[in-house]
C-alpha positions, -999 to 999 in steps of 0.1 A, spaced: -488 323 -101 -512 311 -75 -542 329 -66 -531 331 -29 -494 340 -38 -479 374 -27 -484 389 -60 -516 396 -76 -531 377 -108 -508 385 -142 -479 386 -119 -485 424 -106 -472 432 -71 -502 434 -46 -505 472 -36 -490 470 -3 -459 461 -14 -459 478 -46 -462 509 -32 -436 498 -2 -414 493 -34 -427 527 -55 -422 550 -30 -403 576 -43 -403 591 -79 -375 613 -95 -391 644 -109 -374 667 -133 -353 693 -117 -344 715 -150 -362 706 -176 -399 703 -165 -399 729 -141 -433 749 -155 -464 746 -141 -485 726 -160 -464 695 -164 -460 700 -124 -498 696 -124 -496 664 -144 -473 647 -117 -493 656 -92 -527 642 -104 -506 613 -117 -496 609 -78 -533 612 -70 -540 581 -95 -552 600 -124 -525 586 -148 -539 589 -181 -532 628 -184 -497 624 -179 -492 595 -196 -505 615 -227 -485 639 -226 -453 621 -220 -462 596 -252 -467 628 -275 -429 640 -268 -407 625 -295 -380 602 -281 -354 625 -293 -366 654 -272 -373 633 -239 -348 641 -212 -332 617 -189 -358 626 -164 -389 627 -187 -379 591 -195 -377 586 -159 -412 598 -150 -426 580 -178 -412 544 -166 -429 553 -128 -462 567 -140 -468 536 -165 -455 512 -136 -481 527 -113 -510 523 -137 -497 485 -141 -487 490 -180 -459 468 -175 -458 462 -215 -457 501 -217 -426 502 -190 -407 474 -206 -410 495 -245 -398 528 -231 -368 515 -214 -358 494 -243 -364 521 -268 -352 551 -248 -341 541 -214 -317 515 -215 -285 534 -225 -291 561 -202 -282 571 -165 -313 561 -149 -323 566 -115 -325 535 -92 -363 544 -90 -368 541 -123 -348 512 -128 -367 499 -99 -402 502 -120 -382 487 -149 -373 456 -127 -405 453 -114 -423 452 -150 -399 426 -161 -408 401 -133 -441 413 -140 -437 397 -172 -421 367 -157 -387 379 -176 -370 369 -143 -335 371 -162 -340 407 -171 -358 416 -138 -325 403 -117 -300 420 -138 -320 456 -137 -326 450 -98 -289 443 -96 -280 476 -117 -299 498 -94 -284 484 -65 -250 490 -76 -259 527 -71 -280 521 -39 -270 490 -22 -287 499 9 -323 507 -4 -349 477 11 -372 481 -19 -348 470 -40 -335 442 -20 -370 432 -13 -380 433 -53 -349 413 -60 -354 387 -30 -390 377 -48 -376 377 -82 -353 356 -72 -379 332 -55 -400 336 -90 -369 323 -109 -362 292 -91 -340 304 -65 -355 304 -33 -329 300 -11 -309 329 -23 -344 349 -22 -348 336 15 -313 346 26 -315 381 11 -353 390 26 -340 374 63 -313 401 58 -337 431 56 -362 416 81 -333 415 108 -323 451 99 -363 461 105 -382 432 121 -415 454 126 -417 464 90 -446 440 76 -437 446 40 -401 429 44 -420 399 66 -445 392 38 -417 391 11 -398 369 34 -431 347 34 -435 350 -1 -398 334 -7 -407 310 16 -439 298 8 -418 294 -29 -395 271 -12 -425 252 0 -422 260 36 -455 269 41 -452 265 85 -422 290 82 -442 312 58 -473 313 79 -451 325 108 -438 354 87 -472 363 75 -486 363 110 -457 388 125 -472 410 95 -505 405 105 -496 415 143 -477 447 132 -506 458 105 -537 437 111 -559 469 97 -543 471 64 -565 448 37 -535 431 19 -517 419 50 -548 403 59 -559 392 25 -522 375 25 -526 361 61 -556 343 49 -539 325 21 -510 316 41 -532 297 66 -550 280 35 -513 272 23 -510 255 60 -541 236 61 -554 257 84 -588 268 65 -610 270 98 -590 303 112 -587 314 72 -623 315 69 -632 329 103 -606 357 94 -622 362 59 -658 362 74 -650 390 101 -637 411 71 -666 408 42 -649 414 9 -616 410 20 -616 379 -8 -636 369 -38 -665 347 -36 -644 319 -59 -617 318 -28 -644 320 2 -662 287 -18 -626 271 -18 -619 275 19 -656 263 30 -647 229 5 -611 226 23 -625 234 58 -651 199 47 -620 184 35 -600 193 69 -627 177 89 -630 147 63 -590 142 76 -595 144 110 -623 122 114 -601 94 100 -575 100 127 -577 82 160 -596 106 183 -606 101 225 -642 88 220 -656 73 182 -685 97 189 -660 126 182 -649 112 147 -687 105 136 -693 144 149 -665 155 125 -677 130 95 -710 142 101 -702 180 103 -686 170 71 -713 160 52 -736 188 64 -709 212 49 -709 194 18 -746 192 15 -748 231 21 -718 240 -7 -739 216 -32 -771 237 -26 -753 268 -25 -734 261 -57 -750 236 -79 -757 260 -106 -728 281 -106 -712 263 -141 -678 284 -130 -679 264 -93 -680 228 -117 -642 217 -109 -647 226 -70 -679 204 -71 -661 175 -84 -633 183 -58 -658 184 -30 -675 149 -43 -643 129 -40 -637 150 -8 -670 137 4 -659 99 -2 -634 102 28 -665 113 50 -687 85 42 -661 58 46 -654 72 78 -694 67 85 -689 31 70 -717 42 45 -695 17 23 -722 10 -1 -724 50 -6 -687 54 -14 -688 25 -39 -721 45 -57 -708 76 -57 -675 65 -72 -689 48 -101 -710 79 -106 -679 99 -108 -663 73 -130 -695 73 -154 -691 115 -156 -650 109 -170 -640 122 -136 -605 103 -129 -602 92 -94 -570 106 -72 -551 85 -53 -560 97 -20 -594 90 -29 -589 56 -44 -576 47 -6 -613 53 7 -629 31 -21 -603 6 -16 -612 1 23 -649 3 13 -646 -28 -8 -628 -42 22 -657 -32 43 -683 -44 20 -660 -80 20 -651 -78 -16 -613 -79 -11 -603 -90 -43 -612 -56 -58 -596 -39 -24 -565 -59 -30 -564 -47 -68 -570 -8 -54 -543 -8 -32 -518 -24 -52 -528 9 -74 -525 32 -47 -491 20 -34 -478 20 -73 -491 53 -76 -460 85 -81 -486 108 -62 -490 85 -35 -483 103 1 -455 81 19 -474 90 54 -498 64 42 -473 39 34 -478 18 61 -514 17 66 -524 12 29 -497 -18 27 -511 -30 58 -547 -31 43 -535 -49 12 -519 -76 31 -551 -80 52 -571 -79 21 -549 -107 6 -555 -128 36 -592 -121 32 -588 -131 -4 -572 -165 5 -536 -155 -5 -518 -152 27 -486 -161 10 -488 -132 -14 -498 -115 22 -466 -121 38 -448 -113 8 -462 -78 7 -453 -74 44 -419 -88 45 -409 -66 18 -425 -33 39 -405 -44 64 -373 -49 49 -377 -10 30 -385 6 58 -360 27 78 -353 14 117 -345 53 126 -352 88 108 -322 111 103 -329 147 117 -314 178 115 -295 180 150 -297 145 155 -266 129 150 -280 93 152 -312 100 141 -345 89 160 -363 57 161 -390 53 134 -428 44 145 -434 30 113 -405 8 109 -420 -11 145 -455 -13 122 -438 -29 94 -420 -52 118 -455 -59 136 -469 -69 104 -444 -87 89 -446 -110 122 -484 -116 123 -481 -126 88 -471 -157 104 -503 -165 122 -521 -166 90 -493 -186 72 -495 -218 97 -460 -205 113 -472 -195 150 -435 -204 163 -421 -182 142 -447 -153 147 -441 -155 182 -403 -153 180 -403 -123 159 -430 -105 181 -410 -112 213 -378 -99 198 -395 -66 187 -416 -64 222 -378 -63 234 -367 -36 210 -400 -14 215 -416 -19 251 -433 7 251 -455 -2 219 -490 -10 228 -496 -28 193 -470 -45 197 -475 -60 231 -512 -67 219 -499 -88 185 -478 -106 215 -509 -118 236 -530 -124 202 -505 -150 191 -499 -162 228 -538 -168 224 -538 -188 191 -508 -210 205 -534 -220 234 -518 -199 261 -548 -176 269 -534 -171 304 -503 -158 295 -516 -135 272 -542 -124 299 -513 -118 318 -495 -95 296 -527 -73 285 -527 -66 322 -496 -52 320 -501 -34 291 -535 -22 303 -516 5 329 -502 21 294 -533 24 279 -565 9 293 -589 21 266 -570 10 236 -590 -9 208 -568 -35 202 -562 -43 235 -598 -45 242 -603 -70 218 -575 -90 227 -588 -91 262 -623 -100 248 -611 -126 228 -591 -141 258 -619 -137 283 -636 -157 255 -612 -186 257 -612 -182 294 -647 -190 299 -647 -154 314 -682 -143 305 -691 -114 323 -658 -98 312 -665 -104 278 -695 -88 280 -682 -56 297 -653 -58 269 -677 -62 237 -702 -35 254 -677 -6 253 -660 -16 220 -693 -19 203 -706 16 216 -672 32 204 -659 13 173 -692 3 159 -681 2 123 -646 -15 128 -646 -52 117 -625 -66 144 -655 -53 164 -683 -66 147 -663 -100 147 -662 -101 183 -699 -91 186 -705 -117 165 -686 -143 185 -704 -131 218 -738 -137 197 -728 -172 187 -718 -180 221 -753 -171 235 -772 -190 209 -789 -227 217 -767 -252 198 -778 -283 186 -754 -316 183 -759 -346 163 -735 -375 160 -742 -409 143 -721 -440 126 -726 -468 106 -701 -496 96 -698 -529 83 -673 -559 95 -657 -585 77 -641 -616 88 -641 -623 125 -635 -664 141 -660 -685 159 -677 -657 174 -689 -646 143 -685 -616 121 -680 -585 137 -669 -596 176 -668 -558 189 -693 -540 167 -714 -566 149 -714 -577 111 -735 -549 110 -742 -513 132 -755 -478 133 -762 -449 156 -771 -419 158 -775 -389 190 -789 -352 191 -786 -333 220 -799 -300 224 -779 -274 246 -804 -238 259 -786 -204 258 -763 -196 284 -788 -191 320 -768 -164 341 -739 -167 322 -724 -196 328 -751 -227 330 -768 -242 300 -797 -270 305 -794 -298 278 -816 -328 267 -808 -351 241 -821 -387 227 -801 -410 211 -805 -448 190 -781 -479 184 -781 -510 167 -757 -540 161 -762 -575 142 -746 -600 160 -749 -639 155 -771 -643 184 -791 -617 170 -799 -577 166 -795 -555 194 -808 -521 202 -804 -496 229 -826 -464 230 -819 -434 257 -832 -401 267 -808 -377 285 -816 -347 307 -787 -326 323 -771 -294 334 -738 -278 322 -717 -254 344 -686 -234 322 -669 -211 344 -630 -204 342 -607 -232 350 -636 -254 351 -662 -270 332 -690 -292 347 -721 -316 337 -742 -336 353 -772 -357 338 -797 -383 344 -810 -409 314 -832 -433 308 -821 -463 290 -838 -492 271 -820 -521 257 -850 -546 257 -852 -554 292 -871 -522 305 -868 -489 314 -833 -483 337 -821 -452 351 -790 -436 346 -768 -409 359 -737 -390 343 -713 -363 363 -682 -350 349 -658 -328 356 -627 -308 337 -603 -288 356 -574 -264 343 -539 -259 364 -529 -237 336 -523 -231 302 -506 -265 294 -521 -287 322 -560 -301 324 -571 -330 347 -606 -345 350 -630 -375 354 -662 -387 354 -684 -412 370 -714 -430 350 -743 -455 361 -752 -473 330 -723 -461 309 -726 -449 270 -694 -470 263 -711 -504 271 -705 -527 248 -738 -531 227 -733 -570 225 -732 -573 263 -764 -550 267 -783 -576 242 -774 -599 271 -789 -578 297 -753 -571 308 -750 -532 321 -716 -517 335 -708 -486 356 -675 -469 352 -651 -445 364 -626 -421 346 -598 -400 352 -572 -381 327 -545 -358 327 -537 -339 299 -506 -320 288 -504 -292 260 -472 -276 254 -490 -255 223 -512 -256 198 -490 -285 179 -481 -305 208 -505 -321 232 -503 -358 252 -533 -372 272 -535 -403 296 -566 -420 306 -578 -442 330 -613 -460 332 -620 -487 358 -655 -504 345 -680 -528 366 -701 -553 348 -730 -566 358 -722 -601 351 -691 -595 379 -664 -585 353 -641 -556 365 -626 -541 332 -596 -514 335 -589 -496 307 -557 -475 300 -548 -449 271 -525 -427 259 -527 -403 232 -505 -378 215 -500 -354 187 -470 -337 172 -472 -314 146 -446 -319 119 -460 -294 92 -478 -262 87 -488 -232 63 -520 -215 54 -534 -247 38 -520 -275 50 -510 -291 84 -493 -325 92 -495 -339 125 -478 -372 140 -505 -390 161 -500 -421 185 -524 -437 200 -513 -465 228 -540 -488 248 -540 -515 269 -567 -531 293 -575 -561 316 -606 -581 322 -608 -599 356 -635 -624 339 -629 -635 304 -646 -664 294 -681 -674 295 -692 -637 285 -711 -632 254 -690 -599 244 -654 -592 234 -633 -595 265 -597 -602 264 -577 -613 293 -553 -581 285 -544 -568 256 -521 -538 241 -518 -517 211 -499 -494 195 -508 -475 164 -491 -446 148 -506 -421 122 -499 -395 101 -529 -369 98 -533 -341 71 -558 -312 73 -558 -297 39 -579 -263 36 -598 -266 1 -617 -232 8 -615 -205 33 -633 -171 28 -643 -152 64 -664 -175 86 -668 -202 57 -644 -228 53 -642 -263 37 -617 -289 44 -603 -325 38 -586 -350 62 -564 -377 52 -553 -405 80 -531 -435 76 -517 -456 104 -498 -487 107 -493 -506 143 -496 -538 161 -521 -552 184 -514 -579 211 -535 -602 232 -530 -625 258 -533 -662 247 -527 -650 209 -504 -637 188 -493 -602 179 -508 -589 148 -504 -559 127 -532 -529 125 -533 -511 97 -559 -477 92 -566 -457 63 -591 -427 63 -608 -397 45 -629 -372 59 -642 -334 51 -654 -308 76 -672 -279 65 -680 -248 85 -704 -219 77 -711 -183 95 -701 -195 127 -733 -215 131 -725 -246 110 -703 -270 111 -705 -306 96 -679 -332 90 -677 -369 78 -650 -394 80 -647 -429 62 -621 -452 74 -610 -486 68 -592 -509 98 -577 -543 95 -569 -555 132 -566 -591 149 -595 -601 175 -591 -634 196 -565 -641 169 -587 -638 135 -580 -610 114 -615 -585 113 -620 -556 91 -642 -524 95 -656 -501 70 -666 -470 93 -688 -439 85 -687 -414 113 -706 -381 108 -711 -349 131 -731 -316 131 -734 -287 153 -757 -259 147 -761 -227 167 -796 -210 165 
């Protein structure tokens, strides 16, 4: 029987209810009229049971009257001698016509000895004689509760309470029956009513304390116990203090008005545990409590993101042979995830979810954590399966008593949202968007769903659409963490740097332990770094006609350029400086070009501007070049821009070899439907110093064909055309006009992905045609292979090796080319 039940250890009635149930004593009216016997009985009533019991034990059974047997039963009951009560009844009283008070004593003895059936039988026997006896009715009620029939007990106790609501003993009996049925909140109400009517009775106080404890209200329970020293023993006080600390751990896990409040709760819990360990470390009787405190303390450490300490303490407990319970395994799993050990985290979360004692209230949260642990382990397909299973097994509505159609289940919305978001990690952005849009119609007021919608819009390259949706959501919950993170990421995409700073500063101050917040802070940190870009190429050409091998690039060529960007200045501005070198080998000799660049860049919402001056040297002295470029966003789909350039960088190296330079202009218009479809058209007129005017047209497009977590397949198309006003007597390749069409299939395969590290390979194959005025149309073939590597957000490098075969001036030329690039931020 629990220590905080209505009845004391060993099954005996606690004094208040016991006295109420034993309030009458049937005195013998005839056989025991002498003064000495009366004196013994009076002593027994005053608490001195031994003299009367000694006398009654000495009376031969054959000579005992029914009155003496009755007195023996009741006095032995007062003395707590339940075994003697039962023995006397079974040997001397079972066949006697005993009064209801004596039968009540026998029934209580049977109950205290946990002989429930016998106790019920005797109670019912007594009630046949005195059905209106409240003490007997309450005794039968608590016995029924102990015997596994709490509903009958509750019904019987409620009847007694209804007859006399102000009687605290009846309230306590009903509270006990409710406790046995598991209705701790309803039981607390009854104990509270008893306390309101008898606040000075120790037994009522004691049971009220334990009722508060069972209802998971340790703080008021401990406060009440402290106001009445000695009310409960040291062990019970110790357990209450431990439960108060555990309650603070639970509260620290829940959302609160500020992150500071959560931290304060966790810190108070840690201080509580330190105090408890100091007070009870030397007491061997507190061993089990100390183990429990250590387990609960893991939650406080996790709330403070002291993940390494969580794992260290868990290992110590395991070394001591302690089994980690399910509720604490959740904290360990979260700590592993926080320390970027997702494989171990996923394994633990699977164990937690499969555990028979797992709390159903944690199912959605733990399944979500498992899904993201699998994603971080680069197992997105498994994560999607886990999320889909949760979505299919979570009920949309909850059946509640008095609600014929039930009520909507918030956990169903969370499960559906998780399943929809898994599409983003499995390359199915359209499917993810479709599911979230449908879910938002079903749960229009759910902030989490709307934020998830905005995130998928951003992933689909629609930052303005995401921004608009977030603005609508802001009116409902302006400081929701998920909303602010989404707004910050959108601000980053829109080049709204000041908005990014405000939002990032706010969430870092409020939720510094959040991995999402740390990720956002890292992205801003990277944005504010200096940046070094290096690009280079080398190639060999074979074939060609009378103009020699490598009509365009030379038989052998290479080049490299490095550009260094400063950290952002006043949010929008960056200075940059760069230098480069290019070399080409032609039949008439080697060509070289050196240049140095100095410029400024402005990046702001809907606009990127660059202006630079350069020093150009290609064998005829130093010459001053300049360039301005701009790009403007109309909306999420359309962008236009252009540039003007003196001594254009795209001037053929062979022309520069012959002291022929070019100035150029360009204009482009781009349409992007989403992340997998975009088209761009560009026009570039150039004027060469030898009088030639060239106009180039280029149409490029990309259509996504297939996508999953590790493979993306795109269909590309490049259509180009050019016209030159002067096509003869020039030393560089300069067709009168030409036209080319080159469809390609591009495959990107992710070989390895873990957090900010990503390694992938690229395949490219294409086949098209090239037409040049004055020559027949010829085929074009392209095969390419490359790899890219990204590390820690600050380093990205890639290389691509390609082979292309195409005609120039009617002669087929084959070109093998290696292109590489590197970006490093510091």
